[in-house]
C-alpha positions in Angstrom: 0.0 0.0 0.0 1.4 3.4 -1.0 1.2 6.4 1.3 -1.0 9.4 0.5 1.1 12.6 0.1 -1.1 14.5 2.5 -0.6 13.6 6.2 -4.2 14.3 7.2 -5.6 12.0 4.6 -3.0 9.3 5.3 -4.0 9.4 9.0 -7.7 9.0 8.0 -6.7 6.0 5.8 -4.9 4.5 8.7 -7.9 5.1 10.9 -10.2 3.3 8.4 -7.8 0.4 8.2 -7.7 0.1 12.0 -11.5 -0.1 12.0 -11.5 -3.1 9.6 -11.9 -1.3 6.3 -10.0 -2.6 3.3 -7.7 -0.6 1.1 -8.5 -1.2 -2.6 -6.0 0.2 -5.2 -7.3 2.7 -7.8 -7.6 1.7 -11.4 -4.9 2.7 -14.0 -6.8 5.7 -15.3 -8.6 6.6 -12.1 -8.7 10.1 -10.6 -8.8 8.7 -7.1 -5.8 7.7 -5.0 -7.5 4.5 -3.7 -10.8 3.2 -2.4 -11.7 2.2 1.1 -14.3 -0.5 1.5 -15.9 -1.7 4.6 -15.7 -5.4 5.0 -14.6 -8.2 7.1 -12.9 -11.5 6.4 -16.2 -13.3 6.2 -17.3 -11.1 3.3 -20.3 -9.7 5.1 -21.2 -6.1 5.3 -19.3 -4.8 2.2 -21.8 -2.2 1.2 -20.0 0.9 2.5 -17.1 2.4 0.5 -15.4 5.7 0.0 -13.1 7.0 -2.7 -9.9 8.7 -1.5 -8.9 11.6 -3.8 -5.3 12.4 -4.7 -5.7 16.1 -4.6 -8.9 17.3 -2.9 -9.6 21.0 -2.6 -9.4 20.9 1.2 -7.5 17.9 2.3 -8.4 18.3 6.0 -12.1 18.3 5.1 -11.7 15.2 2.9 -9.9 13.4 5.8 -12.9 14.4 8.1 -15.3 12.9 5.5 -13.4 9.6 5.4 -13.4 9.3 9.2 -17.2 10.2 9.3 -17.9 7.5 6.8 -16.0 4.9 8.9 -17.7 6.0 12.1 -21.2 6.0 10.5 -20.6 2.5 9.2 -19.5 1.4 12.7 -22.8 2.6 14.1 -24.7 0.7 11.5 -22.8 -2.5 12.3 -23.5 -2.1 16.0 -27.2 -1.6 15.3 -27.3 -4.7 13.1 -25.5 -6.9 15.7 -28.0 -5.8 18.4 -31.0 -7.1 16.4 
């Protein structure tokens, strides 16, 4: 896995990975740096994903959006497991 050039976005990527998200490389002609996909080893709950842009207008805001997507997904997982 390559590192993102912006430290805020790289930290958000590492946060997502620590919460069980999977790093998916971008395609050859993609504008995104990579994709982050929620999932676990069993293959369940893979519906949440987020593109990580190489050069967003405001990197700090993009990093916040990544963390929010991860946190939102975590809430949904917790609600599903309580049912």
